[in-house]
C-alpha positions, 0 to 999 in steps of 0.5 A, a space after each residue: 479627553 483630547 485637544 486634537 487639532 482637526 482644522 483651523 481658519 485663516 489666522 494661522 496663515 497670518 501668523 506664519 507670514 509675520 514670522 517670515 515663513 511663506 511655506 504653504 505646508 505650514 499655513 494651516 496648523 501654525 509654525 513648524 515644530 520638531 516631531 515628538 515621539 512618546 513611548 509608554 508602558 503602563 499598568 492599572 491594578 485594582 483588587 488583583 485585576 489589571 490592565 496592561 498596555 503599550 502605547 506610542 505616538 508621534 506628534 508635531 504641529 499637526 498634532 498626533 500623526 502616528 499612534 499605536 496601542 496594544 492592551 490586555 484588559 483583565 479588569 471586570 467592571 460594568 463599563 469595559 469588557 475584558 479584551 485583548 486589543 490592538 489599535 493604530 492609526 496615522 494622519 498622512 499628507 500624501 502629496 509633497 507633505 502638503 496640508 492641502 490634502 490630508 488622509 486620516 486612517 485607523 482601526 481597532 481589533 479586539 477579542 473578548 477574553 471570556 468568549 473569544 468574540 471579536 470586535 472590529 472598528 475602522 475609520 477614514 477621513 479625507 480632508 481637502 483644503 483648496 485655499 486658506 478659507 475653504 475646506 471639505 471633508 469626507 468621512 467613513 466609519 465602521 464598527 462591528 462588535 458587541 455591547 452588554 445585552 439585557 436578556 443575554 450577556 452580549 449583543 452583536 452590534 453593527 454600525 456605520 456612518 458616512 458624512 460630508 462636511 464643508 466649511 467657508 471662512 469670511 473674515 471673522 465668520 465661518 459657516 459649516 454645512 454637514 450631511 451624513 447617513 448611518 446604519 445602526 443594526 439595519 436601521 438607516 438614519 440620515 442627518 444634515 446640519 449647519 454650524 456657525 463660528 464667530 471670532 471676536 476681539 481678545 481671541 474670543 469665539 463662539 460656535 452654535 450648531 444644529 444637526 437634524 436626523 430622521 430619528 428625532 431622538 438623534 437631533 443634536 444641538 452644539 454650543 461652544 464658547 471660549 478664548 484661544 491663546 496666541 502663539 506667543 503667550 500673553 499671560 492671560 488664560 485660555 478656555 473652552 466650554 462645549 455643550 451637546 444636547 439631544 433627547 435623553 443625552 447631555 454632554 459638557 466639556 470645559 477647560 481652563 489653561 494658563 501660564 507662560 506655556 499655553 498650547 491651547 492656540 487657535 487651531 486647537 480651539 477652533 478645531 476642537 469646537 467644530 470637531 465636537 459638532 461634526 462628531 455628532 454624525 460619526 460613531 461614538 464607539 470610535 471617538 478615542 480612535 479618531 482622536 488618537 487618545 490611546 495613552 493610559 495617562 494622557 499628556 493633556 496636562 502638558 498643554 499649560 502650566 495650570 490646567 483645569 478640566 470639567 467633564 459631564 455626561 448624562 444619558 437616560 436608558 430604558 430599563 423597563 416599560 416606561 422606566 428610565 434610568 441614568 448612566 453618566 459621570 462628572 469629573 473635575 481635574 486640576 493639574 499644576 506643572 512646576 516647569 522650572 523646578 529641578 533637582 539633579 536629574 529630576 525636573 518638571 514635577 506635576 501634581 493632579 487632584 481629581 473629583 469624580 462622580 459616577 451614576 449607574 442603575 442598580 437593581 433594588 431587591 426590595 422595590 424590584 426595580 432599577 434605581 440610580 446609584 451615585 458614587 463619588 470619589 477623589 483620585 490623585 496624580 503625581 509625576 516627574 521627568 527624569 533626565 529630560 527623557 523619561 516621564 513617570 506618572 502615578 494615579 491613585 484612587 484610594 477609595 477603590 484601591 486602584 493604582 495606575 503607573 505609566 513610564 514614558 520615554 520621550 524624544 524629539 527630532 528637529 527638522 534636520 532629523 537630529 535627535 535631542 
């Protein structure tokens, strides 16, 4: 899951003025913050099989501006292929490091270990902000790879998507317009849609959007509602709930954050909501790449003292003539960071408890049909910071005998390039 800062409205400009910062480079993403670098080594092990990876990213008030991953996946399951993968991306501000022009670029290359079949993915976005209440974005994405087939083990898939988005802000109301065109295995699909955002008192907001496609089954409705935290936390929780629906597809994402360290501020809340609307015309296969969410154990729990996540996905798939089955999951995740706890070189312990449900079709030998099989399980996370620079996290899934261990090295560089 991610809380990527995609874009924002005029509230950040007012905030920076109140703090005496008239620098236009920081009028969009909020006040400047030191650059944070994190390097992570991780290993997931289940029943003698494993996934090992190395990741790093750089993050400042603009969120992740540089990220990289190299992974070796040896795990056999129905949701992932055994691949060697390299992924990287960057967010650039090519003109005087100014927020008015932003370039996002990234890609993935992987090779299936059992067949040596290659996969490639690429995305790019250009965002132009001529003034604080206007922005425009052009995005282009490409995917050339393989998915699990029905009659053969793997099916070649070529996808592309190009889209243009514009947004205007008038007082507490924002209007977003979108048009896009994509190709799925030589079948063209044109999309256009609109969304509106209303910001109310107490930092409350609501988004409603609709995207119409030439293929009726791709029509998408998006609804988001929530509350963002002020830059100086007021002790009240912030929250978000997003619902996306189209024919044979439902997705829900919820989050609740509270405590004195609450980073779910205006840019993250509005950016995440409209990003979910815009992503309906992008490629689902590139979602983690676009968001820069490549870490094996993410840093999402560090956005607040107490964090609660809810994620739900249900997708109907046709497994035979007139027969629909379902693939999906439901997850509830609760984190607590003890930010003030210290013992010698150890500090900031974190605990997490997760409840998971997975639904997949399985072939029933008696009825000779596929039936939906649901599996539920708990998992647990524990982590600790060592000497303020190293973060050790462990996740255990007892029912699956699965362990994930990740060790991160973190350091921060202030505006004068002094490491601390």
